[in-house]
Residue, then its C-alpha position, 0 to 999 in steps of 0.5 A: x500499499x503506497x503512502x504519500x506525505x503532505x503537509x497542510x499547516x499543522x496537520x500532516x496527512x498520509x494518502x493511502x488506498x484503503x484504511x481500516x478503522x483510521x480517521x480519514x479525510x477524503x481517503x487520507x489518514x489524519x495524523x492526530x492524537x488519537x492516531x499517534x497513541x494507536x501507533x504507539x500502542x501497536x509498536x509497543x505491543x510488537x516490541x514486548x510492551x516496550x514503547x518506542x522512542x522518538x526515532x524508532x517511532x518515526x522510522x516505524x510510522x513515518x510520522x515525524x516529531x514536527x507532526x506532534x510537536x509542540x502543538x499536541x505534546x511538548x515532550x515525547x514522554x507526555x505522549x507515552x504517558x497518554x498512551x498508558x506507558x512510562x516515559x523511556x529512560x535516557x541511556x547513560x553515558x558510555x565509559x571511555x574504555x567501552x568507547x575505545x573497545x567499540x572503536x577498536x572492534x570496528x577497526x578489526x572488522x574493517x582491518x583498517x582505521x575507519x573514516x568518519x562516514x563509516x563510524x556514522x554508518x555503524x552508529x546508525x545501524x547499531x544502537x549501542x555503537x558511539x557516535x562520531x563526535x564522542x570519538x572525536x572528543x575522546x581523541x582530542x582529550x587523549x592527545 
């Protein structure tokens, strides 16, 4: 089923050929508070009851933060609470030793030192891999 995204002011709409149980306007799914909460619950159910973070939610649904912020909710945790879930906890900072271990594992995998794009790619595909800027800061601090 093909989806196309349109913005009309603060209201985002997604066109679909057929829509089961969704709020629609002339064959379009209206992205409103109810739809977002329903999507949060759907993703959480598929994930063993764990609600999605903002990035996972956007990747799974195509609904961007700009579709709900700041008009509907000011914080993603408010949306999760309204859907009946506790807010997600922020991930703690990865220690320097772990950061170096992850980087060295990538060096071994590639059999050479990675360029920044390879580090960024790895950080996007593996949630526990540190971001590039963190590695640059660590390298600058150690020299």
